[in-house]
C-alpha positions, 0 to 999 in steps of 0.5 A: 477519530471518525471515518471522515477525520481518518480519510482527511488525515490520510489525504493530508499525509498523501499530499505531504508525501507528494510534496516531499514531506515524508516525515510529516506524512509518516507522522500523520499516518502513524496517528491514523494507524493508532486509531484505525490499525487496519485502515488499508489506505493508511497501510498502503501509504505508510508502506510507500513512505517507509520505502521512500525513507529507505526503511525497507523492513518497515515498508514490507511490514506495513505492506504485509499488514495491508495484504492481511486486510485485503489479500487481493489488493493489487496496489499492495501486491505491486508495492510488495514486489517493489519492496522485495526487489529493493531488499534483494529478494528476487524470488519473493519479488517474482512471486509477488509480481506474478500474483499481481499480474494474475490479479490484474488480469482477473480484474481486467476480465471482470471489467471487460465482462461488465462492459459488454452488457 
């Protein structure tokens, strides 16, 4: 599977998920991940799909894999916080939220610096 096919399958999965077809989305994303196990977009998406299917442990696992690919991925940090809240891990959720907040501030400062030039 080439990069274009992977991107199209992830897009199709996100559309299926948005239309309420979680199982179809999960299957498409599993196909992507079998060919490209470190695809950040697919890992993010399957984490959200898993959470929607109330598969909290799977959601956390995929989210943590996404963070291994990019430890500074704001979307994954926010997702991890939501997953940990659902799991009842208050301390972990607070830690992930703090990390996301700090990362968001850093990105905002960086954007403001580039806007001023």
